[in-house]
gemmi code that builds the backbone of each chain (N, CA, C; Angstrom):
import gemmi

chains = {
    "A": [
        ("UNK", (40.192, 44.338, 117.190), (39.700, 44.814, 118.487), (38.803, 46.038, 118.296)),
        ("UNK", (37.560, 45.892, 118.714), (36.530, 46.913, 118.434), (36.919, 48.300, 118.934)),
        ("UNK", (37.557, 48.391, 120.100), (37.856, 49.711, 120.666), (38.774, 50.527, 119.761)),
        ("UNK", (39.634, 49.848, 119.014), (40.541, 50.581, 118.109), (39.767, 51.283, 117.001)),
        ("UNK", (38.689, 50.650, 116.559), (37.879, 51.245, 115.494), (36.998, 52.372, 116.015)),
        ("UNK", (36.733, 52.359, 117.321), (35.855, 53.388, 117.899), (36.607, 54.674, 118.252)),
        ("UNK", (37.923, 54.621, 118.264), (38.690, 55.836, 118.565), (38.495, 56.854, 117.443)),
        ("UNK", (38.659, 58.132, 117.797), (38.501, 59.190, 116.788), (39.863, 59.633, 116.284)),
        ("UNK", (40.185, 59.195, 115.089), (41.427, 59.602, 114.445), (41.162, 60.916, 113.706)),
        ("UNK", (42.190, 61.748, 113.545), (41.982, 63.030, 112.865), (41.921, 62.828, 111.352)),
        ("UNK", (41.873, 63.924, 110.607), (41.663, 63.827, 109.155), (42.814, 63.099, 108.460)),
        ("UNK", (43.965, 63.012, 109.161), (45.086, 62.258, 108.601), (45.181, 60.831, 109.169)),
        ("UNK", (44.143, 60.437, 109.910), (44.137, 59.082, 110.472), (45.000, 58.928, 111.703)),
        ("UNK", (45.285, 60.041, 112.380), (46.212, 60.003, 113.507), (45.526, 60.331, 114.835)),
        ("UNK", (46.099, 59.808, 115.909), (45.621, 60.096, 117.266), (46.860, 60.344, 118.131)),
        ("UNK", (46.836, 61.394, 118.988), (48.009, 61.634, 119.829), (48.092, 60.648, 120.985)),
        ("UNK", (49.317, 60.262, 121.331), (49.564, 59.338, 122.442), (50.517, 59.995, 123.436)),
        ("UNK", (50.054, 60.153, 124.667), (50.883, 60.660, 125.761), (51.586, 59.464, 126.372)),
        ("UNK", (52.921, 59.505, 126.401), (53.679, 58.375, 126.938), (54.207, 58.744, 128.323)),
        ("UNK", (53.777, 57.975, 129.325), (54.206, 58.203, 130.703), (55.121, 57.089, 131.162)),
        ("UNK", (56.090, 57.441, 132.005), (56.912, 56.434, 132.665), (56.070, 55.773, 133.757)),
        ("UNK", (55.881, 54.462, 133.649), (55.020, 53.754, 134.607), (55.557, 53.834, 136.031)),
        ("UNK", (56.847, 54.107, 136.177), (57.443, 54.091, 137.526), (57.012, 55.295, 138.355)),
        ("UNK", (56.834, 56.461, 137.736), (56.459, 57.659, 138.499), (55.500, 58.571, 137.745)),
        ("UNK", (54.965, 58.081, 136.636), (53.979, 58.827, 135.849), (54.523, 60.095, 135.182)),
        ("UNK", (55.814, 60.298, 135.172), (56.359, 61.453, 134.456), (56.039, 61.299, 132.961)),
        ("UNK", (55.631, 62.408, 132.324), (55.379, 62.349, 130.884), (56.724, 62.367, 130.158)),
        ("UNK", (56.971, 61.333, 129.353), (58.244, 61.217, 128.640), (58.178, 61.891, 127.276)),
        ("UNK", (57.067, 61.730, 126.573), (56.933, 62.261, 125.221), (55.467, 62.221, 124.823)),
        ("UNK", (55.151, 62.969, 123.783), (53.837, 62.883, 123.141), (54.109, 62.690, 121.657)),
        ("UNK", (53.524, 61.651, 121.071), (53.732, 61.397, 119.647), (52.423, 60.896, 119.045)),
        ("UNK", (52.432, 60.676, 117.739), (51.195, 60.348, 117.028), (51.199, 58.899, 116.584)),
        ("UNK", (50.035, 58.289, 116.654), (49.849, 56.921, 116.167), (48.776, 56.906, 115.082)),
        ("UNK", (48.944, 56.013, 114.111), (47.812, 55.670, 113.251), (47.322, 54.279, 113.671)),
        ("UNK", (46.312, 53.758, 113.011), (45.735, 52.509, 113.482), (46.751, 51.368, 113.389)),
        ("UNK", (47.571, 51.378, 112.339), (48.592, 50.339, 112.195), (49.591, 50.368, 113.353)),
        ("UNK", (50.053, 51.570, 113.696), (51.060, 51.634, 114.757), (50.432, 51.290, 116.110)),
        ("UNK", (49.167, 51.642, 116.307), (48.489, 51.268, 117.554), (48.331, 49.741, 117.627)),
        ("UNK", (47.932, 49.130, 116.523), (47.760, 47.675, 116.490), (49.091, 46.985, 116.815)),
        ("UNK", (50.168, 47.484, 116.214), (51.478, 46.875, 116.467), (51.949, 47.130, 117.893)),
        ("UNK", (51.576, 48.290, 118.450), (51.904, 48.572, 119.848), (51.235, 47.559, 120.763)),
        ("UNK", (49.968, 47.279, 120.491), (49.229, 46.314, 121.311), (49.785, 44.907, 121.125)),
        ("UNK", (50.020, 44.503, 119.880), (50.410, 43.106, 119.640), (51.852, 42.822, 120.074)),
        ("UNK", (52.737, 43.824, 119.924), (54.150, 43.583, 120.257), (54.487, 43.963, 121.692)),
        ("UNK", (53.640, 44.838, 122.298), (53.952, 45.331, 123.637), (55.044, 46.382, 123.644)),
        ("UNK", (55.382, 46.917, 122.464), (56.373, 47.999, 122.366), (55.738, 49.133, 121.539)),
        ("UNK", (56.020, 50.386, 121.937), (55.337, 51.503, 121.276), (55.833, 51.703, 119.845)),
        ("UNK", (54.867, 51.930, 118.956), (55.095, 52.257, 117.549), (54.325, 53.536, 117.237)),
        ("UNK", (54.865, 54.353, 116.351), (54.254, 55.654, 116.065), (54.245, 55.949, 114.565)),
        ("UNK", (53.613, 57.086, 114.242), (53.698, 57.643, 112.911), (54.319, 59.034, 113.038)),
        ("UNK", (55.438, 59.249, 112.365), (56.084, 60.553, 112.421), (55.478, 61.482, 111.374)),
        ("UNK", (54.874, 62.590, 111.852), (54.287, 63.554, 110.914), (55.375, 64.290, 110.148)),
        ("UNK", (56.489, 64.607, 110.826), (57.534, 65.391, 110.154), (58.281, 64.553, 109.114)),
        ("UNK", (58.505, 63.263, 109.427), (59.239, 62.410, 108.481), (58.304, 61.579, 107.612)),
        ("UNK", (56.960, 61.657, 107.906), (55.963, 60.837, 107.178), (56.428, 59.384, 107.140)),
        ("UNK", (56.675, 58.862, 108.336), (57.310, 57.558, 108.432), (56.823, 56.817, 109.669)),
        ("UNK", (56.602, 55.525, 109.485), (56.258, 54.612, 110.569), (57.537, 54.299, 111.354)),
        ("UNK", (57.470, 54.313, 112.665), (58.680, 53.988, 113.426), (58.342, 53.315, 114.750)),
        ("UNK", (59.273, 52.490, 115.213), (59.180, 51.923, 116.547), (60.124, 52.715, 117.434)),
        ("UNK", (59.622, 53.169, 118.567), (60.472, 53.885, 119.522), (61.630, 52.980, 119.931)),
        ("UNK", (62.865, 53.486, 119.779), (64.034, 52.716, 120.178), (64.641, 51.905, 119.063)),
        ("UNK", (64.054, 51.979, 117.849), (64.571, 51.140, 116.752), (66.030, 51.482, 116.443)),
        ("UNK", (66.416, 52.735, 116.677), (67.790, 53.138, 116.397), (68.626, 53.175, 117.682)),
        ("UNK", (68.046, 53.751, 118.735), (68.795, 53.956, 119.980), (68.816, 52.710, 120.869)),
        ("UNK", (67.874, 51.791, 120.642), (67.733, 50.656, 121.555), (66.854, 50.966, 122.748)),
        ("UNK", (66.488, 52.238, 122.917), (65.660, 52.641, 124.057), (64.179, 52.406, 123.765)),
        ("UNK", (63.813, 51.128, 123.687), (62.415, 50.789, 123.420), (61.560, 51.071, 124.655)),
        ("UNK", (60.242, 51.072, 124.433), (59.294, 51.293, 125.530), (58.393, 50.075, 125.648)),
        ("UNK", (58.445, 49.396, 126.802), (57.588, 48.238, 127.055), (56.267, 48.703, 127.663)),
        ("UNK", (55.187, 48.376, 126.983), (53.862, 48.893, 127.357), (53.348, 48.225, 128.629)),
        ("UNK", (52.905, 49.056, 129.584), (52.351, 48.544, 130.837), (50.844, 48.799, 130.937)),
        ("UNK", (50.361, 49.871, 130.324), (48.921, 50.188, 130.398), (48.553, 51.097, 129.238)),
        ("UNK", (47.360, 50.874, 128.681), (46.830, 51.745, 127.625), (45.461, 52.237, 128.070)),
        ("UNK", (45.226, 53.544, 127.956), (43.901, 54.090, 128.250), (43.574, 55.163, 127.221)),
        ("UNK", (42.294, 55.493, 127.115), (41.906, 56.621, 126.248), (40.851, 57.450, 126.965)),
        ("UNK", (40.621, 58.654, 126.446), (39.813, 59.623, 127.189), (38.330, 59.563, 126.805)),
        ("UNK", (37.539, 60.358, 127.516), (36.081, 60.383, 127.336), (35.692, 60.790, 125.918)),
        ("UNK", (36.522, 61.575, 125.244), (36.247, 61.965, 123.852), (36.783, 60.932, 122.851)),
        ("UNK", (37.498, 59.928, 123.344), (38.080, 58.881, 122.492), (39.026, 59.426, 121.429)),
        ("UNK", (39.692, 60.550, 121.734), (40.587, 61.112, 120.728), (42.017, 61.347, 121.225)),
        ("UNK", (42.347, 60.804, 122.400), (43.721, 60.853, 122.916), (44.005, 59.542, 123.658)),
        ("UNK", (45.221, 59.013, 123.480), (45.663, 57.826, 124.225), (46.649, 58.240, 125.309)),
        ("UNK", (46.624, 57.547, 126.444), (47.698, 57.637, 127.435), (48.271, 56.231, 127.588)),
        ("UNK", (49.571, 56.113, 127.400), (50.222, 54.807, 127.474), (51.336, 54.865, 128.506)),
        ("UNK", (51.258, 53.971, 129.501), (52.313, 53.896, 130.522), (53.307, 52.832, 130.103)),
        ("UNK", (54.579, 53.173, 130.210), (55.628, 52.285, 129.713), (56.766, 52.132, 130.717)),
        ("UNK", (57.518, 51.050, 130.520), (58.842, 50.923, 131.113), (59.820, 51.426, 130.052)),
        ("UNK", (60.560, 52.489, 130.351), (61.469, 53.089, 129.374), (62.837, 52.444, 129.486)),
        ("UNK", (63.177, 51.604, 128.509), (64.508, 50.986, 128.499), (65.568, 52.074, 128.291)),
        ("UNK", (66.660, 52.013, 129.020), (67.721, 53.014, 128.896), (67.464, 54.271, 129.714)),
        ("UNK", (66.263, 54.384, 130.253), (65.979, 55.491, 131.173), (65.730, 56.834, 130.532)),
        ("UNK", (65.729, 56.913, 129.205), (65.513, 58.208, 128.546), (64.731, 58.020, 127.255)),
        ("UNK", (63.802, 58.927, 127.015), (62.950, 58.841, 125.820), (63.337, 59.840, 124.743)),
        ("UNK", (63.979, 60.954, 125.119), (64.161, 62.047, 124.164), (65.444, 61.865, 123.345)),
        ("UNK", (65.360, 62.193, 122.071), (66.524, 62.034, 121.184), (67.659, 62.994, 121.570)),
        ("UNK", (67.359, 63.982, 122.425), (68.386, 64.921, 122.884), (69.238, 64.339, 124.010)),
        ("UNK", (68.806, 63.175, 124.546), (69.508, 62.581, 125.681), (68.849, 62.879, 127.019)),
        ("UNK", (67.844, 63.770, 127.007), (67.086, 64.022, 128.230), (66.161, 62.836, 128.517)),
        ("UNK", (65.865, 62.651, 129.784), (64.921, 61.588, 130.152), (63.578, 61.797, 129.456)),
        ("UNK", (63.071, 63.017, 129.523), (61.770, 63.372, 128.956), (61.956, 64.454, 127.904)),
        ("UNK", (61.099, 64.449, 126.894), (61.117, 65.545, 125.915), (60.712, 66.872, 126.558)),
        ("UNK", (60.062, 66.805, 127.717), (59.569, 68.028, 128.379), (60.617, 68.512, 129.383)),
        ("UNK", (61.752, 68.945, 128.850), (62.859, 69.379, 129.704), (62.975, 70.892, 129.783)),
        ("UNK", (62.030, 71.598, 129.161), (62.031, 73.061, 129.260), (60.847, 73.497, 130.121)),
        ("UNK", (61.154, 74.126, 131.252), (60.120, 74.554, 132.190), (60.077, 76.076, 132.259)),
        ("UNK", (58.893, 76.581, 132.542), (58.745, 78.028, 132.696), (59.003, 78.388, 134.157)),
        ("UNK", (60.056, 79.170, 134.374), (60.445, 79.564, 135.730), (60.475, 81.091, 135.778)),
        ("UNK", (59.675, 81.674, 136.648), (59.581, 83.134, 136.740), (59.347, 83.768, 135.358)),
        ("UNK", (58.474, 83.151, 134.588), (58.099, 83.717, 133.284), (59.081, 83.461, 132.157)),
        ("UNK", (60.202, 82.771, 132.478), (61.220, 82.506, 131.457), (61.345, 81.003, 131.202)),
        ("UNK", (61.666, 80.650, 129.944), (61.899, 79.250, 129.606), (63.293, 78.847, 130.076)),
        ("UNK", (63.368, 77.757, 130.835), (64.647, 77.310, 131.401), (64.819, 75.820, 131.119)),
        ("UNK", (65.913, 75.465, 130.425), (66.144, 74.057, 130.088), (66.823, 73.320, 131.227)),
        ("UNK", (66.291, 72.133, 131.501), (66.925, 71.215, 132.434), (68.182, 70.670, 131.748)),
        ("UNK", (69.329, 70.760, 132.401), (70.581, 70.415, 131.719), (71.030, 68.966, 131.890)),
        ("UNK", (70.338, 68.210, 132.736), (70.827, 66.849, 132.987), (70.479, 65.914, 131.838)),
        ("UNK", (71.488, 65.203, 131.359), (71.315, 64.254, 130.260), (71.527, 62.825, 130.758)),
        ("UNK", (70.710, 61.897, 130.232), (70.860, 60.482, 130.575), (71.892, 59.838, 129.655)),
        ("UNK", (71.908, 60.294, 128.375), (72.904, 59.755, 127.454), (73.396, 60.868, 126.535)),
        ("UNK", (74.507, 60.589, 125.866), (75.064, 61.527, 124.903), (74.520, 61.168, 123.515)),
        ("UNK", (73.692, 62.020, 122.931), (73.073, 61.643, 121.649), (74.102, 61.342, 120.559)),
        ("UNK", (75.256, 61.932, 120.625), (76.295, 61.643, 119.599), (76.754, 60.189, 119.662)),
        ("UNK", (76.742, 59.619, 120.876), (77.139, 58.220, 121.030), (76.036, 57.259, 120.615)),
        ("UNK", (74.779, 57.684, 120.837), (73.646, 56.773, 120.634), (73.190, 56.758, 119.169)),
        ("UNK", (73.195, 57.943, 118.560), (72.773, 58.041, 117.163), (74.028, 58.279, 116.328)),
        ("UNK", (74.590, 57.217, 115.815), (75.952, 57.319, 115.284), (76.053, 57.643, 113.806)),
        ("UNK", (74.913, 57.681, 113.112), (75.048, 57.816, 111.664), (75.625, 59.183, 111.281)),
    ],
    "B": [
        ("UNK", (55.820, 87.420, 126.626), (56.854, 86.445, 126.981), (57.319, 85.700, 125.734)),
        ("UNK", (58.589, 85.793, 125.437), (59.132, 85.287, 124.165), (58.815, 83.814, 123.929)),
        ("UNK", (58.881, 82.994, 124.969), (58.698, 81.549, 124.765), (57.322, 81.234, 124.195)),
        ("UNK", (56.328, 82.038, 124.533), (54.975, 81.786, 123.998), (54.928, 81.952, 122.494)),
        ("UNK", (55.719, 82.906, 121.995), (55.742, 83.146, 120.546), (56.562, 82.087, 119.811)),
        ("UNK", (57.461, 81.430, 120.529), (58.310, 80.408, 119.885), (57.642, 79.037, 119.795)),
        ("UNK", (56.543, 78.857, 120.525), (55.843, 77.571, 120.447), (55.246, 77.393, 119.054)),
        ("UNK", (55.081, 76.121, 118.663), (54.508, 75.834, 117.340), (53.029, 75.515, 117.473)),
        ("UNK", (52.220, 76.484, 117.089), (50.770, 76.290, 117.083), (50.390, 75.678, 115.730)),
        ("UNK", (49.297, 74.898, 115.713), (48.897, 74.266, 114.450), (48.214, 75.287, 113.532)),
        ("UNK", (47.683, 74.809, 112.419), (47.114, 75.721, 111.411), (45.917, 76.505, 111.950)),
        ("UNK", (45.317, 75.988, 113.056), (44.213, 76.726, 113.682), (44.687, 77.554, 114.885)),
        ("UNK", (46.007, 77.636, 115.059), (46.543, 78.441, 116.161), (46.468, 77.752, 117.507)),
        ("UNK", (46.402, 76.414, 117.486), (46.208, 75.664, 118.730), (47.414, 74.785, 119.058)),
        ("UNK", (47.575, 74.515, 120.353), (48.621, 73.615, 120.837), (47.990, 72.725, 121.917)),
        ("UNK", (48.277, 71.403, 121.875), (47.678, 70.541, 122.900), (48.380, 70.699, 124.252)),
        ("UNK", (47.587, 70.604, 125.310), (48.116, 70.708, 126.673), (47.707, 69.466, 127.451)),
        ("UNK", (48.713, 68.738, 127.939), (48.492, 67.577, 128.801), (48.424, 68.097, 130.232)),
        ("UNK", (47.318, 67.807, 130.919), (47.156, 68.305, 132.285), (47.361, 67.159, 133.263)),
        ("UNK", (48.376, 67.299, 134.116), (48.694, 66.273, 135.119), (48.355, 66.775, 136.506)),
        ("UNK", (47.922, 65.858, 137.368), (47.740, 66.176, 138.772), (49.127, 66.260, 139.414)),
        ("UNK", (49.459, 67.416, 139.984), (50.794, 67.611, 140.551), (51.058, 66.672, 141.724)),
        ("UNK", (50.008, 66.143, 142.338), (50.202, 65.310, 143.527), (50.791, 63.945, 143.183)),
        ("UNK", (50.424, 63.375, 142.036), (50.915, 62.035, 141.694), (51.171, 61.874, 140.196)),
        ("UNK", (51.140, 62.974, 139.457), (51.432, 62.971, 138.017), (50.411, 62.220, 137.167)),
        ("UNK", (49.294, 61.829, 137.732), (48.263, 61.190, 136.902), (47.797, 62.190, 135.839)),
        ("UNK", (47.620, 61.723, 134.595), (47.089, 62.606, 133.550), (45.583, 62.755, 133.766)),
        ("UNK", (45.140, 63.994, 133.921), (43.722, 64.259, 134.181), (42.942, 64.480, 132.888)),
        ("UNK", (43.552, 65.185, 131.951), (42.873, 65.519, 130.701), (43.900, 66.025, 129.695)),
        ("UNK", (43.497, 66.042, 128.435), (44.287, 66.697, 127.389), (43.329, 67.627, 126.671)),
        ("UNK", (43.699, 68.893, 126.553), (42.824, 69.857, 125.875), (43.695, 70.821, 125.074)),
        ("UNK", (43.051, 71.715, 124.342), (43.772, 72.583, 123.425), (43.801, 74.016, 123.921)),
        ("UNK", (44.907, 74.670, 123.697), (45.047, 76.091, 124.038), (45.394, 76.882, 122.788)),
        ("UNK", (44.899, 78.118, 122.721), (45.461, 79.060, 121.756), (46.335, 80.048, 122.552)),
        ("UNK", (46.917, 81.001, 121.875), (47.863, 81.870, 122.580), (47.166, 82.693, 123.670)),
        ("UNK", (45.929, 83.110, 123.403), (45.177, 83.868, 124.409), (44.937, 83.027, 125.666)),
        ("UNK", (44.534, 81.780, 125.474), (44.224, 80.968, 126.658), (45.502, 80.605, 127.411)),
        ("UNK", (46.603, 80.430, 126.684), (47.872, 80.165, 127.359), (48.319, 81.394, 128.160)),
        ("UNK", (48.175, 82.570, 127.552), (48.550, 83.806, 128.258), (47.735, 83.962, 129.533)),
        ("UNK", (46.416, 83.701, 129.430), (45.552, 83.827, 130.605), (45.846, 82.744, 131.644)),
        ("UNK", (46.262, 81.582, 131.184), (46.659, 80.513, 132.112), (47.868, 80.950, 132.930)),
        ("UNK", (48.839, 81.558, 132.239), (50.052, 82.017, 132.930), (49.726, 83.172, 133.878)),
        ("UNK", (48.952, 84.132, 133.398), (48.741, 85.339, 134.209), (47.801, 85.091, 135.390)),
        ("UNK", (46.819, 84.216, 135.210), (45.845, 83.984, 136.291), (46.251, 82.827, 137.196)),
        ("UNK", (47.113, 81.925, 136.664), (47.459, 80.735, 137.446), (46.367, 79.686, 137.431)),
        ("UNK", (45.391, 79.847, 136.549), (44.329, 78.835, 136.381), (44.230, 78.475, 134.907)),
        ("UNK", (43.986, 77.179, 134.612), (44.013, 76.731, 133.211), (42.822, 77.281, 132.411)),
        ("UNK", (43.145, 77.760, 131.211), (42.156, 78.222, 130.231), (42.431, 77.481, 128.924)),
        ("UNK", (41.388, 77.209, 128.175), (41.519, 76.415, 126.951), (40.705, 77.004, 125.809)),
        ("UNK", (40.862, 76.361, 124.639), (39.997, 76.638, 123.501), (39.316, 75.321, 123.136)),
        ("UNK", (37.997, 75.323, 123.146), (37.260, 74.111, 122.796), (37.081, 74.040, 121.292)),
        ("UNK", (37.633, 72.978, 120.686), (37.474, 72.809, 119.231), (36.047, 72.423, 118.885)),
        ("UNK", (35.401, 71.598, 119.738), (34.048, 71.143, 119.401), (33.024, 72.271, 119.576)),
        ("UNK", (33.231, 73.102, 120.599), (32.269, 74.187, 120.837), (32.748, 75.514, 120.234)),
        ("UNK", (33.997, 75.535, 119.704), (34.601, 76.761, 119.161), (34.453, 77.900, 120.180)),
        ("UNK", (34.935, 77.630, 121.359), (34.673, 78.537, 122.468), (35.855, 78.542, 123.431)),
        ("UNK", (36.170, 79.734, 123.919), (37.169, 79.941, 124.955), (36.558, 79.551, 126.288)),
        ("UNK", (37.298, 78.826, 127.115), (36.735, 78.458, 128.417), (37.808, 78.337, 129.476)),
        ("UNK", (37.394, 78.610, 130.729), (38.270, 78.353, 131.868), (37.810, 77.045, 132.495)),
        ("UNK", (38.742, 76.135, 132.737), (38.396, 74.875, 133.398), (37.795, 75.187, 134.763)),
        ("UNK", (36.606, 74.642, 135.022), (35.950, 74.866, 136.311), (35.002, 76.034, 136.323)),
        ("UNK", (34.846, 76.737, 135.193), (33.992, 77.933, 135.198), (32.552, 77.582, 135.567)),
        ("UNK", (32.133, 76.348, 135.228), (30.770, 75.941, 135.535), (30.724, 75.065, 136.791)),
        ("UNK", (31.652, 74.112, 136.858), (31.637, 73.133, 137.957), (32.291, 73.657, 139.231)),
        ("UNK", (33.119, 74.686, 139.102), (33.904, 75.137, 140.253), (35.209, 74.375, 140.408)),
        ("UNK", (35.384, 73.311, 139.630), (36.598, 72.497, 139.728), (37.733, 73.110, 138.899)),
        ("UNK", (38.224, 74.260, 139.359), (39.311, 74.934, 138.651), (40.618, 74.182, 138.874)),
        ("UNK", (41.609, 74.526, 138.056), (42.927, 73.901, 138.151), (43.962, 74.986, 138.437)),
        ("UNK", (44.627, 74.883, 139.586), (45.666, 75.837, 139.956), (47.017, 75.359, 139.421)),
        ("UNK", (47.631, 76.185, 138.598), (48.841, 75.789, 137.872), (50.047, 75.729, 138.810)),
        ("UNK", (50.776, 74.596, 138.754), (51.982, 74.415, 139.565), (53.251, 74.412, 138.721)),
        ("UNK", (53.161, 73.959, 137.471), (54.349, 73.900, 136.613), (53.904, 73.856, 135.152)),
        ("UNK", (54.650, 74.550, 134.295), (54.400, 74.523, 132.846), (55.699, 74.103, 132.168)),
        ("UNK", (55.606, 73.134, 131.253), (56.774, 72.754, 130.451), (56.321, 72.505, 129.015)),
        ("UNK", (57.295, 72.509, 128.103), (56.989, 72.130, 126.722), (58.101, 71.248, 126.187)),
        ("UNK", (57.811, 70.581, 125.062), (58.703, 69.521, 124.596), (59.759, 70.033, 123.615)),
        ("UNK", (60.653, 69.124, 123.229), (61.772, 69.467, 122.347), (61.304, 69.981, 120.982)),
        ("UNK", (60.114, 69.565, 120.546), (59.560, 70.062, 119.280), (58.783, 71.368, 119.462)),
        ("UNK", (58.596, 71.789, 120.712), (57.852, 73.011, 121.035), (56.413, 72.981, 120.521)),
        ("UNK", (55.822, 71.790, 120.449), (54.445, 71.733, 119.949), (53.461, 71.033, 120.888)),
        ("UNK", (53.906, 70.765, 122.120), (53.008, 70.206, 123.140), (53.379, 70.827, 124.490)),
        ("UNK", (52.362, 71.140, 125.300), (52.569, 71.621, 126.660), (52.230, 70.520, 127.657)),
        ("UNK", (52.966, 70.466, 128.771), (52.554, 69.666, 129.920), (52.392, 70.627, 131.094)),
        ("UNK", (51.226, 70.609, 131.714), (50.944, 71.524, 132.820), (50.530, 70.710, 134.034)),
        ("UNK", (51.272, 70.896, 135.129), (50.921, 70.212, 136.378), (50.050, 71.147, 137.207)),
        ("UNK", (48.980, 70.587, 137.756), (47.992, 71.408, 138.458), (47.585, 70.795, 139.786)),
        ("UNK", (47.036, 71.668, 140.643), (46.252, 71.203, 141.778), (44.803, 71.206, 141.303)),
        ("UNK", (44.167, 70.037, 141.288), (42.789, 69.931, 140.792), (41.806, 70.162, 141.937)),
        ("UNK", (41.149, 71.325, 141.946), (40.141, 71.609, 142.966), (38.957, 70.657, 142.771)),
        ("UNK", (38.439, 70.111, 143.855), (37.310, 69.178, 143.774), (37.724, 67.755, 143.496)),
        ("UNK", (39.003, 67.561, 143.138), (39.517, 66.198, 142.999), (39.164, 65.499, 141.710)),
        ("UNK", (38.459, 66.173, 140.797), (38.081, 65.515, 139.541), (38.108, 66.517, 138.403)),
        ("UNK", (38.596, 66.057, 137.250), (38.706, 66.938, 136.084), (37.655, 66.646, 135.025)),
        ("UNK", (37.130, 65.432, 134.987), (36.291, 65.035, 133.852), (34.830, 65.407, 134.088)),
        ("UNK", (34.171, 65.863, 133.021), (32.759, 66.267, 133.134), (31.853, 65.075, 133.445)),
        ("UNK", (32.393, 63.847, 133.299), (31.608, 62.650, 133.615), (31.562, 62.365, 135.110)),
        ("UNK", (32.428, 63.080, 135.873), (32.522, 62.821, 137.309), (33.711, 61.962, 137.684)),
        ("UNK", (34.388, 61.414, 136.682), (35.612, 60.665, 136.948), (36.737, 61.643, 137.310)),
        ("UNK", (37.680, 61.136, 138.082), (38.841, 61.963, 138.420), (39.569, 62.406, 137.156)),
        ("UNK", (39.819, 61.464, 136.261), (40.555, 61.722, 135.022), (39.658, 61.387, 133.841)),
        ("UNK", (39.877, 62.092, 132.733), (39.160, 61.735, 131.497), (39.593, 60.367, 130.978)),
        ("UNK", (40.761, 59.897, 131.413), (41.297, 58.615, 130.938), (40.850, 57.489, 131.869)),
        ("UNK", (39.547, 57.223, 131.879), (38.984, 56.214, 132.772), (38.686, 54.909, 132.042)),
        ("UNK", (39.033, 54.839, 130.756), (38.829, 53.591, 130.014), (40.185, 52.962, 129.723)),
        ("UNK", (40.406, 51.798, 130.274), (41.688, 51.097, 130.125), (41.485, 49.829, 129.309)),
        ("UNK", (42.537, 49.448, 128.597), (42.496, 48.205, 127.828), (42.974, 47.065, 128.736)),
        ("UNK", (42.075, 46.126, 128.989), (42.382, 44.994, 129.857), (42.114, 43.720, 129.063)),
        ("UNK", (43.138, 42.894, 128.892), (43.007, 41.651, 128.095), (42.387, 41.932, 126.729)),
        ("UNK", (42.816, 43.027, 126.112), (42.363, 43.346, 124.758), (40.995, 44.001, 124.669)),
        ("UNK", (40.335, 44.193, 125.831), (39.002, 44.802, 125.836), (39.025, 46.147, 126.565)),
        ("UNK", (38.178, 47.068, 126.100), (38.051, 48.368, 126.770), (37.199, 48.205, 128.024)),
        ("UNK", (37.721, 48.666, 129.146), (37.006, 48.500, 130.418), (36.967, 49.839, 131.147)),
        ("UNK", (35.761, 50.324, 131.468), (35.628, 51.620, 132.139), (35.790, 51.473, 133.643)),
        ("UNK", (36.578, 52.377, 134.196), (36.681, 52.500, 135.645), (35.365, 53.120, 136.131)),
        ("UNK", (34.724, 52.478, 137.121), (33.378, 52.918, 137.510), (33.341, 53.938, 138.639)),
        ("UNK", (34.495, 54.210, 139.271), (34.449, 55.099, 140.433), (34.297, 56.559, 140.022)),
        ("UNK", (33.306, 57.223, 140.607), (33.056, 58.634, 140.321), (33.383, 59.491, 141.539)),
        ("UNK", (33.955, 60.666, 141.292), (34.245, 61.611, 142.370), (33.021, 62.475, 142.645)),
        ("UNK", (32.275, 62.787, 141.579), (31.048, 63.568, 141.784), (29.972, 63.082, 140.813)),
        ("UNK", (28.742, 63.481, 141.105), (27.603, 63.156, 140.239), (27.424, 64.309, 139.254)),
        ("UNK", (27.658, 64.067, 137.967), (27.581, 65.172, 137.016), (26.214, 65.857, 136.985)),
        ("UNK", (25.171, 65.135, 137.323), (23.827, 65.764, 137.327), (23.725, 66.839, 138.406)),
        ("UNK", (24.450, 66.657, 139.495), (24.432, 67.640, 140.575), (25.331, 68.839, 140.263)),
        ("UNK", (26.399, 68.587, 139.523), (27.398, 69.630, 139.303), (27.041, 70.517, 138.108)),
        ("UNK", (26.538, 69.874, 137.059), (26.150, 70.638, 135.859), (24.629, 70.664, 135.819)),
        ("UNK", (24.035, 71.720, 136.350), (22.597, 71.671, 136.644), (21.689, 72.176, 135.528)),
        ("UNK", (22.265, 72.712, 134.476), (21.384, 73.295, 133.467), (20.535, 72.234, 132.750)),
    ],
}
model = gemmi.Model(1)
for chain_id, residues in chains.items():
    chain = gemmi.Chain(chain_id)
    for i, (resn, *xyz) in enumerate(residues, 1):
        res = gemmi.Residue()
        res.name, res.seqid = resn, gemmi.SeqId(i, " ")
        for name, pos in zip(("N", "CA", "C"), xyz):
            atom = gemmi.Atom()
            atom.name, atom.element = name, gemmi.Element(name[0])
            atom.pos, atom.b_iso = gemmi.Position(*pos), 0.0
            res.add_atom(atom)
        chain.add_residue(res)
    model.add_chain(chain)
structure = gemmi.Structure()
structure.add_model(model)
structure.setup_entities()
């Protein structure tokens, strides 16, 4: 697919992907894709990424079961960021058990964590 | 503010910021901030960025008038991405005249541009 080759990957071959919940557009997570993981995301309809910290290819939900079913893919005018709308299986994207990785908000100049959890990470990640 | 110092900036001192329209959570743009632009975003209540391509500090809307009034700031579990919800003055964030920079969607495997424009860029950027 020509558009995949036209995207601007960084010096490590990566492009950031903003993952939104298709139901209300809440941002669930931001992670990195390389061309292989983007191709597999398109062909399988489930999000795949490249982990910079673990230097590892991964499918979201491969361990937790909380996969993301792709509903829409778009990219920006600079062709260097993806936005992907998904159906989030299990209702939570973050490994901490929060619905979204963005659970820390700035309130009156202070960082305040949202305490509501969708799942208990100890139960989901059992190793 | 301590939380600003705890964020993880990259080797160039930058952190990506996802800008959402507070009215419906649509992603308008993704741009980069350094600590100075983040501080000014917090203190002024209007988004400021660092342009990697122009190597220049800028306030969104400084030329077009389409400033972004900050409604909420959050960051992720890795502390390396910001999500900022804004009121978008003028109704459009992209220099092309589109509401969002993410106006190219993948439809049946092909990239398809949304043609609706909020403003004519020739009228807004007159230089």
